[in-house]
C-alpha positions in Angstrom: 60.4 129.6 106.6 57.3 128.0 105.0 55.6 127.7 108.4 56.4 131.4 109.1 54.8 132.3 105.8 51.7 130.3 106.4 51.3 131.7 109.9 51.7 135.2 108.5 49.0 134.6 105.8 46.6 133.1 108.4 47.2 136.1 110.8 46.8 138.7 108.0 43.6 136.9 106.8 42.1 137.1 110.3 43.2 140.8 110.7 41.6 141.7 107.4 38.4 139.8 108.1 37.9 140.7 111.8 39.7 144.0 112.2 36.7 146.0 113.5 34.7 144.1 116.0 32.0 145.9 117.9 32.7 146.5 121.6 31.9 143.5 123.6 32.2 141.0 120.7 34.3 137.9 121.5 36.5 136.6 118.7 37.1 132.9 118.8 40.7 131.8 119.1 40.8 130.5 115.5 37.8 131.8 113.5 37.4 130.4 110.1 37.0 132.7 107.1 33.6 131.1 106.3 32.4 131.7 109.9 33.4 135.3 109.8 31.8 135.9 106.4 28.6 134.2 107.3 27.8 136.4 110.3 25.5 138.9 108.6 24.3 140.4 111.9 27.7 141.8 112.8 29.2 145.0 111.5 31.4 144.4 108.5 35.1 144.4 109.4 37.0 147.6 108.7 40.7 148.4 108.4 43.0 151.0 106.8 45.1 150.9 103.6 47.9 153.1 102.3 47.8 154.0 98.6 50.2 156.6 97.1 50.8 158.0 100.6 47.1 158.5 101.2 45.3 156.6 104.0 42.0 155.0 103.0 39.3 153.3 105.1 38.0 150.0 103.9 35.0 147.8 104.5 35.7 144.1 104.1 32.7 142.7 102.2 31.7 139.0 102.3 32.9 138.5 98.7 35.7 136.0 98.0 36.6 135.2 94.3 38.3 132.7 92.2 41.6 134.2 91.0 41.0 132.9 87.4 38.1 135.2 86.8 38.2 139.0 86.7 40.7 141.8 87.1 42.3 142.5 90.4 44.7 145.0 91.9 47.5 144.0 94.2 47.1 144.5 97.9 50.4 144.1 99.8 50.3 142.8 103.4 53.0 143.5 105.9 54.1 146.0 108.6 54.0 149.4 107.0 54.0 153.1 108.2 52.0 154.0 111.3 51.2 150.3 112.0 49.0 150.0 108.9 49.1 146.4 107.5 48.1 146.9 103.9 49.3 148.9 100.8 47.4 149.0 97.6 48.8 149.5 94.1 45.8 151.4 93.0 43.1 153.6 94.4 39.8 155.3 93.5 40.4 157.8 90.8 43.3 155.8 89.2 42.4 154.7 85.6 43.3 151.1 86.4 41.5 150.8 89.8 39.3 147.7 89.8 36.8 148.9 92.3 38.3 147.2 95.3 38.9 143.7 94.0 42.2 142.5 95.3 44.8 139.8 95.0 46.7 139.6 98.3 50.5 139.5 98.2 52.5 138.7 101.4 56.2 139.1 102.2 58.6 136.3 101.2 61.2 137.4 103.9 61.4 139.8 106.8 62.3 143.0 104.9 61.9 146.3 106.7 59.1 148.3 105.1 58.0 150.1 108.3 58.1 153.5 106.7 56.3 152.5 103.5 53.1 154.4 102.5 53.0 153.5 98.8 53.6 150.5 96.5 56.4 152.6 95.1 58.2 152.2 98.5 58.1 148.4 98.0 60.2 145.9 96.0 57.5 143.6 94.4 60.1 140.9 94.3 60.0 140.7 98.1 56.3 139.6 97.9 54.4 136.6 96.6 50.8 135.8 96.0 48.8 134.4 98.9 46.2 133.0 96.5 43.5 135.1 98.1 41.1 137.2 96.0 38.4 139.3 97.7 36.6 142.6 97.6 37.3 145.5 99.9 36.5 148.9 98.5 38.7 151.8 99.5 36.8 154.7 101.0 38.1 158.3 101.4 39.0 159.4 104.8 41.8 159.6 107.3 41.7 155.9 108.2 38.2 156.3 109.6 39.3 159.0 112.0 
């Protein structure tokens, strides 16, 4: 189970960090986070996030933080509604939104959350911290469509 959890964290990290490559870009089989963040000439990775049933676009910025400093919102990783891999506990306009500074939480087990579009659809006890802290602002829009 521990190997499955580590594999999921690695896969989710790669998806978050390289989810929007330009046409023609070749992604190495096992890109390191540092390699991806240091490529300033490439478009910043983009993905989508559910929050309170609203689909947001994101831009993954090259900003990774120490979890002991600052305030973070929880970003849940998994397999959610419409194939979206992330759900946030907060969004722009919420009083407690921290501007897109996240602490990533991943599933402990293989619970079915394939219809979830909000953190209210999740049981927080089914998730645990991945120990990753980063910045990824939520932008309005229908998942970039």
